C-alpha positions, -999 to +999 in steps of 0.1 A: -149+251+242-150+217+230-174+191+253-151+164+272-171+136+247-163+153+215-121+156+226-127+118+231-140+111+202-116+132+180-089+110+198-103+082+194-106+088+158-071+102+155-059+066+170-081+046+149-062+063+121-027+058+137-040+021+138-050+019+105-018+039+091+001+011+108-016-018+089-014+001+060+022+000+064+026-030+074+002-039+044+024-026+020+057-036+029+043-075+020+027-060-011+064-049-019+083-084-005+057-099-031+061-075-060+099-079-054+100-116-056+079-115-090+102-090-105+133-117-093+117-142-111+111-126-143+152-112-137+160-145-137+137-158-161+153-133-192+186-138-179+177-173-189+163-167-221+193-142-231+219-173-220+198-197-242+201-172-269+240-159-262+254-194-253+237-225-280+258-217-308+281-246-308+319-244-325+330-279-329+315-313-329+326-318-291+301-293-278+273-305-300+263-336-278+261-311-248+241-284-261+206-304-260+207-308-224+217-276-217+190-259-237+164-287-221+181-276-187+173-241-192+141-248-206+128-267-174+147-237-155+122-211-173+094-235-169+100-237-130+103-200-129+072-193-149+052-217-128+064-197-096+057-166-112+016-178-115+016-195-081+024-158-066+001-137-090-028-148-067-011-133-036+004-105-053-038-098-067-047-103-031-020-084-016-028-051-039-064-050-030-059-056+008-035-025+000-062-003-014-084-016+012-066-003+043-057+029+023-092+038+020-101+028+055-072+048+070-086+079+049-120+074+060-110+079+097-083+105+087-115+125+072-140+115+097-112+132+122-111+166+099-144+168+100-155+163+130-122+192+139-137+215+113-177+212+127-161+218+164-143+246+153-166+261+138-190+254+170-167+272+191-168+299+163-206+305+168-203+305+207-174+335+207-194+347+183-227+342+208-204+354+239-191+387+220-225+397+207-242+392+241-213+415+254-222+440+224-263+440+237-253+446+269-231+477+267-261+489+243-287+485+273-260+506+300 
């Protein structure tokens, strides 16, 4: 039978594992939000670049006056998006590293809890075997 202290340790490890799982899930949501923002910016940038290539043909002289401003405007927006991506990239790297750390800590608590449970199970089996051996010896002595 497991001692009360052992059961408390195993329960405490289970609680710590759940706390770390919640922290990991929170960190995963934060990382996903940053990654989604980066992907949205990349999609916007690609869309603008496609617009430049598709809409930069001028049919007549009246459109030529507006083409330069259109291209400058699109390029300025692409540059703004590139700046935003460059600003977000370190945040994404930091969030991914924090997620890896949280996952490692969660796994550590899980492994520790499972190893303690296995050790307690082995100890209990040894106690049961010793008890059965004692009963068998008593039967032979009679």
